[in-house]
C-alpha positions in Angstrom: -16.0 0.2 7.0 -19.2 2.2 7.3 -17.3 5.5 7.0 -15.6 4.3 3.8 -18.9 3.2 2.3 -20.4 6.6 3.1 -17.4 8.3 1.5 -17.8 6.2 -1.7 -21.5 6.9 -1.9 -20.9 10.6 -1.5 -18.3 10.6 -4.3 -20.4 8.6 -6.7 -23.4 10.9 -6.1 -21.1 13.9 -6.7 -20.0 12.5 -10.1 -23.6 11.9 -11.1 -24.6 15.4 -10.0 -21.7 17.1 -11.8 -22.3 15.2 -15.1 -26.0 16.2 -15.0 -24.9 19.8 -14.3 -22.6 19.8 -17.4 -25.3 18.2 -19.6 -27.9 20.7 -18.5 -25.9 23.9 -18.2 -23.0 23.2 -20.6 -20.7 24.0 -17.6 -17.6 22.1 -18.8 -15.4 24.0 -16.4 -16.3 21.6 -13.6 -14.9 18.6 -15.4 -11.8 18.6 -13.1 -14.1 18.2 -10.1 -15.4 15.0 -11.7 -11.8 13.7 -12.2 -11.1 14.3 -8.5 -14.2 12.4 -7.4 -13.5 9.6 -9.8 -9.9 9.2 -8.4 -11.3 9.1 -4.9 -14.0 6.6 -5.8 -11.5 4.4 -7.6 -9.2 4.4 -4.6 -12.0 3.0 -2.5 -13.2 0.5 -5.1 -9.7 -0.9 -5.3 -10.4 -2.2 -1.8 -13.5 -4.1 -3.0 -14.3 -7.1 -5.0 -17.2 -7.8 -7.5 -17.1 -4.2 -8.9 -15.5 -4.6 -12.2 -18.4 -3.0 -14.2 -18.3 0.1 -12.0 -14.5 0.3 -12.1 -14.4 -0.1 -15.9 -17.1 2.6 -16.3 -15.2 5.1 -14.1 -11.9 4.3 -16.0 -13.6 5.0 -19.3 -15.1 8.2 -18.0 -11.7 9.3 -16.6 -10.0 8.7 -19.9 -12.5 11.0 -21.7 -11.6 13.8 -19.2 -7.8 13.5 -19.5 -7.2 15.5 -22.7 -8.9 18.6 -21.2 -6.9 18.4 -18.0 -3.6 18.0 -19.9 -4.2 21.0 -22.1 -5.2 23.2 -19.2 -2.1 22.2 -17.1 0.2 23.0 -20.1 -1.5 26.3 -20.7 -1.1 27.3 -17.1 2.6 26.5 -17.1 3.2 28.3 -20.4 1.5 31.4 -18.9 4.2 31.4 -16.2 7.1 31.2 -18.7 8.9 34.0 -20.6 8.4 33.2 -24.3 9.1 35.4 -27.3 5.9 34.3 -29.2 3.9 33.6 -26.0 0.7 35.2 -27.3 0.5 33.0 -30.4 1.3 29.8 -28.4 -1.4 30.6 -25.8 -3.8 31.2 -28.7 -3.1 27.7 -30.1 -3.7 26.2 -26.7 -7.0 28.1 -26.2 -8.2 26.9 -29.6 -7.3 23.3 -28.8 -8.9 23.6 -25.4 -12.2 24.8 -27.0 -12.2 21.8 -29.4 -11.6 19.4 -26.6 -14.4 20.9 -24.5 -16.9 20.5 -27.4 -15.9 16.9 -27.9 -16.1 16.2 -24.2 -19.5 17.8 -23.9 -20.7 15.7 -26.8 -19.4 12.5 -25.1 -21.0 13.3 -21.8 -24.3 14.0 -23.4 -24.3 10.5 -24.8 -24.4 9.2 -21.2 -28.0 8.4 -20.6 -29.5 7.6 -17.2 -29.0 3.9 -17.8 -25.3 4.5 -17.6 -25.4 7.0 -14.9 -27.4 4.6 -12.7 -24.2 2.6 -12.4 -23.0 5.4 -10.1 -25.0 4.1 -7.2 -24.2 1.7 -4.4 -27.7 0.3 -4.7 -26.7 -1.2 -8.1 -23.3 -2.5 -6.8 -22.3 -5.1 -4.3 -19.6 -3.9 -1.9 -17.3 -6.6 -0.5 -14.3 -5.1 1.2 -10.9 -6.8 1.0 -8.0 -6.2 3.4 -6.9 -2.5 2.9 -3.5 -3.2 4.5 -2.7 -5.6 1.7 -3.6 -2.9 -0.9 -1.4 -0.4 1.0 1.5 -2.9 0.9 1.0 -3.6 -2.8 0.9 0.2 -3.7 4.1 0.8 -1.6 6.0 -2.2 -3.1 5.1 -1.1 -6.6 6.6 2.4 -6.2 9.6 2.8 -8.6 12.1 5.2 -7.0 14.4 4.9 -10.1 11.7 6.3 -12.5 10.6 9.7 -11.3 7.5 9.8 -13.5 6.3 6.3 -12.4 7.0 7.3 -8.8 4.9 10.4 -9.1 1.9 8.3 -10.5 2.4 5.7 -7.8 2.4 8.3 -5.1 -0.8 9.9 -6.4 -2.5 6.5 -6.2 -1.2 6.0 -2.7 -2.4 9.4 -1.6 -5.9 8.8 -2.8 -5.8 5.4 -1.1 -4.7 7.0 2.2 -7.6 9.5 1.9 -10.0 6.6 1.3 -9.0 4.7 4.5 -8.8 7.9 6.6 -5.0 7.6 7.1 -3.1 10.2 9.1 -3.4 13.7 7.4 0.3 14.3 8.0 1.2 11.3 5.8 -1.1 12.6 3.0 0.4 16.1 3.2 3.9 14.6 2.9 2.9 12.6 -0.1 1.4 15.7 -1.7 4.7 17.6 -1.2 6.8 14.9 -2.7 4.4 14.4 -5.6 4.4 18.2 -6.3 8.2 18.2 -6.5 8.2 15.3 -8.9 5.4 16.7 -11.0 7.1 20.0 -11.9 9.6 18.6 -14.4 7.1 16.1 -15.9 4.6 18.7 -16.8 7.2 20.7 -18.9 8.2 17.8 -21.2 4.6 17.1 -22.2 3.9 20.4 -24.1 1.6 19.7 -27.0 2.7 22.7 -29.2 6.4 22.5 -28.6 7.0 22.3 -32.3 5.3 25.6 -32.8 7.7 27.5 -30.5 10.8 29.3 -31.6 14.1 27.5 -31.2 15.4 29.7 -28.4 12.2 29.3 -26.4 12.5 25.5 -26.7 16.1 25.7 -25.5 15.0 27.8 -22.5 12.2 25.5 -21.6 14.6 22.5 -21.7 17.0 24.4 -19.5 14.2 24.8 -17.0 13.4 21.1 -17.3 17.0 20.1 -16.8 17.3 22.4 -13.7 14.3 20.9 -12.1 15.3 17.3 -12.9 18.8 18.1 -11.5 17.3 19.6 -8.4 15.1 16.5 -7.9 18.0 14.1 -8.5 20.2 16.0 -6.1 17.5 15.4 -3.4 16.5 11.9 -4.4 18.2 10.5 -1.2 16.1 12.8 0.9 13.0 11.7 -1.0 13.9 8.1 -0.4 14.5 8.8 3.3 11.1 10.6 3.6 9.4 7.7 1.8 11.1 5.0 3.9 10.2 6.8 7.2 6.6 7.3 6.0 6.0 3.7 4.8 7.6 1.8 7.6 5.1 3.5 9.9 2.2 2.5 7.5 3.2 -1.1 7.2 4.3 -2.0 10.7 1.7 -1.9 13.5 4.5 -2.0 16.1 5.8 1.3 14.8 2.3 2.8 14.6 1.8 2.0 18.3 5.3 3.2 19.2 4.9 6.5 17.4 1.5 7.1 18.9 2.4 6.5 22.6 6.2 6.9 23.0 7.1 10.4 24.1 10.3 10.4 21.9 10.0 8.1 18.9 13.5 8.9 17.7 14.9 7.8 21.1 13.2 4.4 20.9 14.4 4.0 17.2 18.0 4.6 18.3 17.7 2.3 21.3 16.3 -0.5 19.0 19.2 -0.1 16.6 21.8 -0.3 19.4 20.0 -3.3 21.0 20.3 -5.2 17.7 24.1 -4.3 17.5 24.6 -5.8 21.0 22.5 -8.9 20.2 24.4 -9.5 16.9 27.7 -9.6 18.8 26.3 -12.1 21.4 24.3 -14.2 18.9 26.9 -16.9 18.4 27.6 -17.5 22.1 24.0 -17.6 23.1 22.6 -19.2 19.9 19.8 -16.6 19.6 17.3 -17.0 16.7 15.6 -14.7 14.2 12.6 -14.9 16.4 14.6 -13.6 19.3 15.8 -10.8 17.1 12.2 -9.8 16.3 11.1 -10.1 19.9 13.9 -7.7 20.9 13.0 -5.3 18.0 9.3 -5.1 19.2 10.3 -4.8 22.8 12.7 -1.9 22.1 10.1 0.0 20.0 7.4 -0.5 22.8 9.5 -0.1 25.9 8.5 3.5 26.5 4.8 3.5 25.5 3.9 3.5 29.2 5.0 7.2 29.5 1.7 8.1 27.8 -0.1 7.3 31.1 0.5 8.5 34.7 2.3 6.1 37.0 5.3 3.8 36.5 6.0 3.8 32.8 7.5 0.2 32.7 4.4 -1.2 34.5 2.2 0.8 32.1 4.2 -0.5 29.0 3.6 -4.1 30.3 -0.2 -3.4 30.5 -0.4 -1.7 27.1 1.4 -4.5 25.3 -0.6 -7.3 27.0 -3.9 -5.5 26.1 -3.0 -4.7 22.5 -4.8 -6.5 19.8 -3.3 -4.8 16.7 0.2 -6.4 16.9 -0.8 -9.8 15.5 1.2 -11.8 18.0 0.6 -15.0 19.9 -0.2 -14.6 23.6 3.1 -16.2 24.5 5.2 -13.8 22.3 3.2 -10.9 23.6 4.0 -11.9 27.2 7.7 -12.2 26.4 7.7 -8.7 24.9 5.7 -7.2 27.7 8.1 -8.7 30.3 11.3 -7.5 28.4 9.8 -4.0 28.1 8.8 -4.0 31.8 12.1 -5.2 33.2 14.3 -2.9 31.1 14.2 -0.6 34.1 16.2 -3.1 36.1 13.9 -4.7 38.7 13.3 -8.5 38.2 10.5 -10.8 39.3 12.0 -14.2 38.6 8.8 -16.0 39.8 7.0 -14.5 36.8 9.5 -16.2 34.5 9.5 -19.6 36.2 5.8 -19.9 36.0 5.4 -19.2 32.3 8.5 -20.3 30.4 11.1 -23.0 30.0 14.6 -22.6 31.4 16.0 -21.8 27.9 13.2 -19.3 27.2 13.8 -17.7 30.6 17.6 -17.3 29.8 16.8 -15.6 26.5 14.2 -13.3 28.0 16.7 -12.2 30.7 19.4 -11.7 28.1 17.1 -9.6 25.8 15.9 -7.5 28.7 19.5 -6.8 29.8 20.5 -5.9 26.3 17.6 -3.5 26.0 18.5 -1.9 29.4 22.1 -1.5 28.3 21.1 0.1 25.0 18.7 2.4 26.8 21.7 3.4 29.1 23.5 5.0 26.1 20.9 7.8 26.1 19.5 10.7 28.1 16.5 10.5 25.6 17.3 13.2 23.0 19.2 15.5 25.4 22.4 13.5 25.0 23.0 10.1 23.3 25.7 8.0 21.9 25.6 8.4 18.1 28.1 5.7 17.0 28.7 2.6 19.0 31.2 -0.2 18.5 31.4 -3.5 20.5 34.0 -6.3 20.9 33.1 -9.5 22.8 36.0 -11.1 24.7 36.0 -14.2 26.9 35.6 -12.2 30.1 34.5 -8.8 29.0 32.2 -6.8 26.6 34.0 -3.7 25.5 32.0 -0.8 24.2 33.5 2.0 22.0 31.9 5.4 22.1 32.8 8.8 20.8 33.3 11.3 23.6 30.4 11.4 26.1 29.8 13.3 29.3 30.7 11.7 32.7 27.0 11.7 33.6 26.0 9.6 30.5 29.0 7.3 31.1 27.8 6.7 34.7 24.3 6.1 33.5 25.5 3.5 31.0 27.6 1.6 33.5 24.6 1.6 35.9 22.2 0.3 33.3 24.6 -2.3 31.8 25.1 -4.1 35.2 22.4 -6.6 34.4 24.1 -7.4 31.1 27.3 -8.1 33.0 25.4 -10.3 35.5 23.6 -12.3 32.7 26.7 -12.8 30.5 29.2 -13.1 33.4 31.4 -10.6 31.6 32.8 -7.3 32.8 31.5 -4.2 31.0 34.3 -1.9 29.7 33.9 1.4 28.0 36.4 3.2 25.8 36.1 6.6 24.0 37.5 7.0 20.6 
């Protein structure tokens, strides 16, 4: 948390410094820099308690800066458009901008040192709350069905990510999506729309509709990007998997296929929701040992047992480590007998065999089964694949032998 506190202190000092600069030099052009520092400070303060006075002060300050920012954004957009009376419209904007600047300067000069003293950590108690909870709330509040609200939500989330030193790639992705969503919104907020000629208004709305249509046509892709981004943020299992697995898409596919097999065997083996979750985690972590030299299954076992960020009981962690370790096929039954009941041992063996069979449908990302169907019969488990190479089919039969042994069913494979 020391880094976050230092970051907050730096932003608050920067706001104070910029306000003094405006007051002393009438340099109102740096107002946007204040807005950025306020947003960054607010994102950090949302992670704290007992700071309502400081938050309210910053909100009030931000509100006073908004009119100038809005008029400047609109003026920039208009300059990029083809308008018949562009010169007159820009003149109106420039006049309005000057009025807003004068009013803002007057407001900022009213801020005496007593108020500006609030922009100091010495005057404020900092008690941090769980930032993961804040992340979860921000993500859950995103409204994909309202593009304007989604844009605002993504902006808050981006500043939150910056505050907690989240992965820069995630922040960049949020910026890209936010930029796409912002293009259409900025057009419909024009202050002097009524002063434009009818044909210009029609042309502007055509641009707006084109941009909205473009966004709506790509909304599924936006949703997919957001889902991929946020599941990594919220799930420590996926964080660890993505960090250490050599091919994250491979483990994602293996996890999905593992669940398909388990679902078909659920009724016969009376597996629980807990078993489903154990298999999910095992599948996502089964290859993390590749990040270290040596036997990757042994390494995966060691990594899982040593991990502290997964939030699991020691017993569940041991189950997952064993399943991940023995997906390669070698078994040490003594290890099971010492630590688990007979029923637990049977489920662990089953889940490990399922994971091994699912892993057998892939040569990592070189070749893999895209669509898989399963039918469970009394004496057989029949898999349905689209056409695959003889090499991959041999690999699958080899890796599904344990599943055949555990279930006492013959493994069959049919291509469709």
